[in-house]
C-alpha positions in Angstrom: 12.9 25.1 -22.7 11.3 27.2 -25.4 7.9 26.4 -26.9 6.5 27.9 -30.1 3.2 27.9 -31.9 3.3 27.8 -35.7 0.8 30.4 -37.1 -1.0 30.3 -40.5 1.9 32.1 -42.2 4.4 29.6 -40.8 5.8 32.1 -38.3 6.9 30.8 -34.9 5.1 32.5 -32.0 6.8 32.0 -28.7 5.1 30.9 -25.5 6.7 32.4 -22.4 7.1 30.3 -19.2 5.1 31.8 -16.3 5.1 31.4 -12.6 1.8 29.4 -12.2 1.2 30.6 -8.6 1.1 34.3 -9.5 -2.1 34.0 -11.6 -3.7 30.7 -10.4 -4.9 29.1 -7.2 -4.3 25.5 -6.5 -8.0 24.8 -7.1 -7.4 25.7 -10.8 -4.8 22.9 -11.1 -7.3 20.5 -9.4 -10.0 21.4 -11.9 -7.7 20.9 -14.9 -6.7 17.4 -13.6 -10.3 16.5 -12.8 -11.4 17.4 -16.3 -8.4 15.5 -17.8 -7.8 12.3 -15.8 -6.1 10.6 -18.7 -3.2 13.2 -18.3 -2.3 12.3 -14.7 -0.4 9.1 -15.2 1.5 8.2 -18.3 -0.4 5.9 -20.7 -3.0 5.2 -18.1 -6.4 6.7 -17.4 -7.7 7.0 -13.8 -11.1 7.5 -12.2 -11.2 10.4 -9.8 -13.5 9.5 -6.9 -12.9 12.3 -4.5 -11.7 15.9 -4.1 -10.7 17.5 -0.8 -11.2 14.2 1.0 -11.0 14.8 4.8 -8.9 12.2 6.7 -9.4 10.9 10.2 -6.7 13.4 11.4 -8.5 16.4 9.8 -6.1 16.8 6.9 -7.3 17.0 3.4 -6.4 14.9 0.3 -6.4 17.1 -2.8 -7.5 14.3 -5.2 -8.3 10.6 -4.7 -8.5 8.3 -7.7 -8.8 4.6 -8.6 -6.9 3.0 -11.5 -8.1 0.2 -13.8 -7.1 -2.6 -11.5 -8.7 -1.0 -8.4 -5.6 0.4 -6.8 -5.9 3.8 -5.2 -4.0 6.9 -6.3 -3.4 9.7 -3.8 -2.6 13.0 -5.4 -1.0 15.9 -3.6 -0.8 19.2 -5.5 1.5 22.1 -5.1 1.3 25.2 -7.3 4.8 26.2 -6.5 7.8 24.3 -5.0 7.5 21.3 -2.8 8.6 21.8 0.8 10.3 18.8 2.5 7.1 18.2 4.5 5.2 17.3 1.4 6.5 13.7 1.6 5.4 13.3 5.2 2.0 14.8 4.2 1.3 12.3 1.4 2.5 9.4 3.6 0.0 10.4 6.2 -2.7 10.3 3.5 -1.5 6.9 2.5 -1.8 5.6 6.1 -5.4 6.7 6.0 -6.5 5.4 2.6 -4.9 2.0 3.1 -7.6 1.2 5.7 -10.6 2.4 3.6 -13.1 -0.3 2.9 -15.0 -0.8 -0.4 -18.0 0.7 1.3 -16.1 3.8 2.4 -14.7 4.3 -1.1 -18.2 4.0 -2.5 -19.4 6.6 -0.1 -16.6 9.0 -1.1 -17.5 8.6 -4.8 -21.3 9.1 -4.0 -20.5 12.3 -2.2 -18.1 13.5 -4.9 -20.6 13.1 -7.8 -23.7 13.8 -5.6 -25.4 10.6 -6.6 -27.2 8.2 -4.2 -27.4 4.4 -4.5 -24.3 4.3 -6.7 -22.4 1.1 -7.0 -18.6 1.7 -7.2 -17.8 -1.6 -8.9 -20.3 -1.1 -11.7 -19.3 2.6 -12.1 -15.7 1.6 -12.3 -16.4 -1.3 -14.7 -18.3 1.0 -17.0 -15.8 3.8 -16.8 -12.9 1.6 -17.8 -15.1 -0.6 -20.1 -14.0 -3.8 -18.5 -14.9 -7.2 -19.7 -17.2 -9.4 -17.6 -14.3 -11.7 -16.7 -11.9 -9.0 -15.6 -11.7 -9.2 -11.8 -11.0 -6.1 -9.8 -9.9 -6.0 -6.1 -10.3 -2.5 -4.7 -7.6 -0.8 -2.6 -5.1 -3.7 -2.5 -2.3 -1.2 -3.3 -1.9 2.5 -3.1 0.0 4.8 -5.4 1.3 8.2 -4.2 1.7 11.1 -6.6 3.1 14.6 -5.9 2.4 17.2 -8.6 4.2 20.5 -8.4 5.6 23.3 -10.5 9.0 22.5 -9.0 9.9 19.2 -7.3 12.8 20.1 -5.0 15.9 18.0 -4.8 15.1 17.0 -1.2 11.7 15.6 -2.2 13.2 13.9 -5.3 15.8 12.1 -3.2 13.3 11.0 -0.5 10.8 9.9 -3.0 13.4 7.9 -5.0 14.5 6.2 -1.8 10.9 5.3 -0.9 10.4 3.8 -4.4 13.5 1.6 -3.8 11.9 0.4 -0.6 8.7 -0.7 -2.4 6.5 2.4 -2.2 4.6 3.1 -5.5 5.8 6.8 -5.4 5.7 9.3 -8.3 6.6 13.0 -8.7 5.3 15.0 -11.6 6.7 18.4 -12.4 4.8 20.8 -14.6 5.6 24.0 -16.5 3.1 26.7 -17.4 3.3 28.8 -20.6 1.3 31.6 -22.1 1.5 33.7 -25.3 0.4 37.3 -26.2 -3.0 36.0 -27.3 -3.6 34.5 -23.8 -3.4 30.9 -24.9 -2.0 28.5 -22.2 0.1 25.4 -22.4 1.1 23.0 -19.7 4.0 20.6 -20.1 4.6 17.7 -17.6 7.6 15.5 -16.8 7.9 12.6 -14.3 11.0 13.3 -12.3 10.5 10.3 -10.0 8.8 7.2 -11.5 7.7 6.7 -15.1 5.7 4.4 -17.3 8.6 2.1 -17.7 8.4 0.5 -14.3 5.7 -0.3 -11.8 2.8 1.4 -13.5 3.3 -0.9 -16.5 3.7 -3.9 -14.3 0.5 -3.3 -12.4 -1.7 -2.4 -15.4 -0.4 -5.2 -17.7 -1.1 -8.0 -15.2 2.4 -9.5 -15.7 3.1 -10.2 -12.1 3.3 -14.0 -11.7 0.5 -15.7 -9.8 1.2 -18.3 -7.1 -0.5 -21.7 -7.0 -1.3 -24.0 -4.1 2.2 -25.6 -3.9 4.2 -22.4 -4.2 1.9 -20.7 -1.6 2.3 -23.5 0.9 6.0 -23.5 0.4 6.2 -19.9 1.6 4.4 -20.5 4.9 6.0 -21.2 8.3 5.1 -24.3 10.3 2.0 -22.7 11.9 0.7 -21.3 8.6 1.3 -24.5 6.7 -1.0 -26.6 8.9 -3.6 -23.9 9.1 -3.9 -23.1 5.4 -3.6 -26.7 4.3 -6.8 -27.4 6.2 -8.5 -24.3 4.6 -7.5 -25.3 1.1 -8.5 -29.0 1.7 -11.9 -27.7 2.9 -12.2 -25.6 -0.3 -11.4 -28.6 -2.5 -13.8 -30.9 -0.6 -16.7 -28.6 -1.0 -15.7 -27.4 -4.6 -15.1 -23.8 -3.6 -13.2 -21.9 -6.3 -9.8 -20.5 -5.3 -8.6 -17.4 -7.1 -4.8 -17.1 -6.9 -3.1 -13.8 -7.1 0.5 -12.6 -7.1 0.8 -13.1 -3.3 -2.2 -15.0 -1.9 -5.7 -16.3 -2.7 -9.4 -15.6 -2.3 -11.9 -18.3 -1.3 -15.2 -18.1 -3.2 -18.7 -19.5 -3.3 -19.8 -20.5 -6.8 -23.4 -19.5 -7.7 -24.0 -20.8 -11.3 -20.7 -19.4 -12.5 -20.8 -16.2 -10.4 -18.2 -16.2 -7.6 -18.8 -14.6 -4.3 -15.6 -13.9 -2.4 -15.7 -14.8 1.3 -12.1 -15.0 2.5 -8.6 -13.8 1.6 -5.4 -15.7 2.6 -1.9 -14.2 2.7 1.6 -15.6 3.2 4.3 -14.2 5.6 6.1 -12.2 3.0 3.0 -10.2 1.8 2.0 -6.8 3.0 -0.7 -8.4 5.2 1.8 -10.9 6.7 0.6 -14.5 7.4 -3.1 -13.9 7.8 -6.7 -14.3 6.7 -9.1 -11.4 6.0 -12.9 -11.6 5.7 -14.4 -10.4 2.4 -17.7 -9.0 3.7 -17.7 -6.0 1.3 -17.9 -8.5 -1.6 -20.6 -10.5 0.2 -22.7 -7.3 0.7 -22.1 -6.2 -2.9 -23.0 -9.5 -4.5 -25.2 -11.7 -2.3 -28.9 -11.2 -1.6 -29.4 -10.0 2.0 -25.6 -9.6 2.1 -25.7 -7.3 5.2 -27.3 -9.9 7.4 -24.9 -12.6 6.1 -21.9 -10.3 6.8 -23.2 -9.4 10.3 -23.6 -13.1 11.1 -20.0 -13.7 9.8 -18.6 -10.9 12.0 -20.5 -11.9 15.1 -19.5 -15.5 14.9 -15.8 -14.6 14.5 -15.8 -11.9 17.1 -17.8 -13.7 19.7 -16.8 -17.4 19.2 -13.6 -17.6 17.4 -11.3 -15.1 19.2 -8.0 -13.6 18.3 -9.7 -11.5 15.6 -8.7 -7.9 14.9 -10.6 -5.2 13.0 -9.2 -4.1 9.7 -11.5 -1.2 8.5 -14.8 -2.8 7.8 -13.3 -6.3 7.6 -11.8 -8.6 10.2 -8.4 -10.2 10.2 -6.7 -13.1 12.0 -2.9 -13.2 12.2 -1.4 -16.7 12.1 1.7 -16.1 14.2 1.3 -19.0 16.6 0.0 -22.6 16.4 -3.7 -22.8 15.8 -5.3 -25.6 17.8 -7.3 -28.2 15.9 -10.6 -27.2 17.6 -10.1 -23.6 16.7 -9.3 -24.4 13.1 -12.4 -26.6 12.9 -14.5 -23.8 14.3 -13.4 -21.5 11.6 -14.3 -24.0 8.9 -17.7 -24.4 10.6 -18.3 -20.7 10.5 -17.3 -20.6 6.8 -19.7 -23.5 6.2 -22.5 -21.4 7.8 -21.7 -18.4 5.6 -21.5 -20.5 2.5 -24.9 -22.1 3.2 -26.4 -18.7 3.8 -25.0 -17.3 0.5 -26.2 -20.4 -1.4 -29.7 -20.1 0.1 -30.1 -16.4 -0.5 -28.5 -16.3 -3.9 -27.2 -13.3 -5.9 -28.7 -9.9 -5.8 -31.1 -9.3 -8.6 
């Protein structure tokens, strides 16, 4: 591909393609992307929250970003060609970031911009200029993006296969040009993934939402009895239910402000047939949220049983029949949490 600049006398001045790695370190590419986050994904701006993020295995994520809907974007940069190991590398990063809680994401952002007492949700809302009624759930999904001067055919093939299997995977190839005056041009092209598929679907909010009947219909016998009791409990005590494309969230209504306390998922979701606590949201929105969250966790861990840790949250997998007494105990624990939130109120 040839690129020209038109000068003042209408002459075409050619830019020559250069090998990026000969004159530039990978950090230079990171800096360019940091300063131009609107150029990373097609037709979509992202918020970069971390650079050189160290994982639990000691590896380092080049750039970590959040999109408008709260999904994470893991970015791996190569200033030259992509070895086959690049795919394994970014999948390792994905396994790490999937478990990051809201608080951990907030800590990464605070460290990145060197600002204490920062609120990720407010920072994100202001950055994307969201409306007050636009709800955001952080880290429900992860996108993976490899950026390199040359995406090798092996990496293209593996990445395409992973997209077919449901991974939100993208490969972006860039070319680097200069002219005799020292001016520089970067051209980019998505060789795996584009703005015509899952990016549009995620950002446009066109995924269909379930309702109570369709949600119940997807459950097995154990889940149907369990979730029917939870949803009946919500209806009885006028607890708002927010339905998503897979499951729901159970909320406490404080004069029109909803505080999320529980997530519910069906068998075909990523989280399988389960419930998850929403303590990050309680801490973020409720007055004295830390003590409410601690009480919530202690009651579930000490009295309920069968609870597993999921980052900073707790989860309960509904794979077997849940006895009536155990189900009632969960509803009692939820009642305690609801009462505490209503008594404490919202953060000022």
